[in-house]
C-alpha positions as CSV (number, residue, x, y, z in Angstrom):
1,X,3.3,2.3,13.1
2,X,2.9,-0.6,10.9
3,X,0.5,-1.2,7.7
4,X,0.2,-4.9,7.8
5,X,-3.3,-6.5,9.0
6,X,-6.4,-6.1,7.1
7,X,-7.4,-2.8,5.1
8,X,-11.4,-3.3,3.7
9,X,-11.2,-6.5,1.5
10,X,-7.4,-6.5,1.3
11,X,-4.8,-7.8,3.3
12,X,-1.4,-6.5,3.2
13,X,1.1,-8.2,4.9
14,X,5.3,-7.0,5.1
15,X,8.3,-9.4,6.1
16,X,11.5,-7.8,6.3
17,X,10.8,-4.8,4.5
18,X,8.9,-6.8,1.7
19,X,4.8,-5.6,0.8
20,X,2.8,-8.2,-0.4
21,X,-1.3,-6.5,-0.9
22,X,-3.8,-9.8,-1.3
23,X,-6.7,-8.7,-3.1
24,X,-9.2,-11.4,-3.7
25,X,-9.8,-12.0,-7.0
26,X,-6.9,-9.6,-8.3
27,X,-3.4,-10.7,-8.2
28,X,-0.8,-9.9,-5.5
29,X,0.3,-6.4,-5.1
30,X,4.0,-6.3,-4.3
31,X,6.5,-3.9,-3.1
32,X,9.2,-2.4,-0.9
33,X,8.4,-0.7,2.5
34,X,10.7,3.0,1.6
35,X,10.5,4.9,4.7
36,X,9.2,4.2,7.6
37,X,8.4,7.6,9.4
38,X,6.0,8.5,7.9
39,X,5.3,4.9,6.7
40,X,6.0,5.2,3.0
41,X,5.7,1.7,0.9
42,X,6.3,1.6,-3.2
43,X,3.9,-1.1,-4.6
44,X,3.4,-2.5,-8.3
45,X,-0.1,-3.2,-8.3
46,X,0.3,-6.1,-11.4
47,X,-3.2,-5.1,-13.7
48,X,-2.6,-1.8,-13.0
49,X,0.1,0.3,-11.9
50,X,3.0,0.8,-9.1
51,X,1.4,3.1,-6.4
52,X,2.8,5.2,-3.7
53,X,1.4,4.9,-0.2
54,X,1.6,6.6,2.8
55,X,0.3,5.7,6.2
56,X,-1.2,9.0,7.4
57,X,-3.0,7.6,10.8
58,X,-2.9,4.2,12.2
59,X,-6.2,4.1,10.0
60,X,-5.8,4.9,6.8
61,X,-3.9,5.0,3.7
62,X,-2.7,7.2,0.9
63,X,-2.4,5.9,-2.5
64,X,-0.8,8.1,-5.4
65,X,-0.1,6.7,-8.9
66,X,3.4,7.2,-9.7
67,X,3.3,9.6,-12.2
68,X,0.8,11.6,-10.5
69,X,1.1,15.2,-8.6
70,X,-2.1,13.7,-6.6
71,X,-3.3,10.7,-4.4
72,X,-5.8,9.1,-5.9
73,X,-7.7,6.5,-3.5
74,X,-7.5,6.2,0.3
75,X,-8.0,2.8,2.2
76,X,-9.5,3.1,5.1
77,X,-9.7,-0.2,8.0
């Protein structure tokens, strides 16, 4: 499975394990793939904080801020 593609108003690109998330007027999020099975990425959103994103199925990413114990956001395709 891959996270690359459109996620609502955001676009995720992955090249050589490097992740870029384009979110319109917000600064781009940048990070790395840290595991491919399950698919997990660590992304820094410079206007917020670092998040861990886990692809829970082909159409959902579960996000949790680093330092938190629970997921606080889910993105759907």
